[in-house]
N, C-alpha and C positions, 0 to 999 in steps of 0.2 A: 775807172771814170767816176768823177763826183755826181751824186744825185742831183745837186742843184749848183748853179753857176752865180748865186747872188750872196755877198757878204753883207750882213746887216750892219748898220751904223749905231753907235752909241751903246746903249742898254737894250737895244732889240734882239729879238731872237726869231727864228724861222722854226715853225712847229708843224710838224705832220701829224695830224689828227688820228687817233686810234678810234676805229669804229667797232662798236660793240653789238654783235647781232644777237637780239633777244626774241626767242620764238615763244608766244604767249598762247597756249592753247590752240594752236592751229589757225590762228587768225592772221592773216597777212597785212601788214601795216604799211601804207604807200610811204615813199620816201619823204615826202612833203609833211607827214604827222610825226615822223621820227624826231627824237630829242637830238639836238646837237651833242656831239661827244664833249666831254671834258677833260679828257685824258689824250695827251699826245706826246711824240717824242722830239725833242730838240734836234734839228738838223744842221743848224749853224747859229752861232751866237756872237755878236758884237763883241769890241774889245772893253766896253764899259763906259758909263757916263762920264762928261767931264764936270769937275766942280770947282770952281776957282782955279781953273788951269791944271789941276791934279786930276788923273785918271782913277776912277773909283772901279775896282776889279768887279767882274760879273759873279754872282753867287751860283749861277747854272753854267753848264757847258754841253758840248754837242754830246748827244748819246743819252742824255738824261731824260727819264720818264717823268712827266710833270701832270699836275692838276692845275686847270685854269678856269676862270670864270666863263659862264655859258655863253655869254656874248663879248668876250674879250677877243682883242684882234682885230685885224683886217684880212679879209679872206683874198687870197691871190691864186692864179693857177700858172704853175712853173712846169715846163714840160708835160703838158695834159694832166698833171697831179694837183690836187688841191692843198694848201698851205695856209697857214695863218702867220701874220707878221705882228707881234705884240712886243710891248716894253715888259722888261723883267718885273716891274711891280704889278702887271696884271696875273703873274704866276703865284698860285696860292700855296703850292708845295712840290716838293720832289718825292716820288715813289720810290721807296729802297726795296 
């Protein structure tokens, strides 16, 4: 069974953020004070954008681990899990 049942359009991707737990000297940081993750995994990718009637293929694909800007994308909840939908241009790089 697929994790999500939404296919992004154009040059958009759906990203599952990767949460990093950092413990600092026993101090518990509330969820509201934690930094947003800037790493994620692409769970779905669109076919690419159209430019003058020609399809420009995506540089990323499902399964890629990526870095993105701290405030990139639109947060959505799918099947009770949080995801981001963003344009390919908001992706800073692919983690190898």
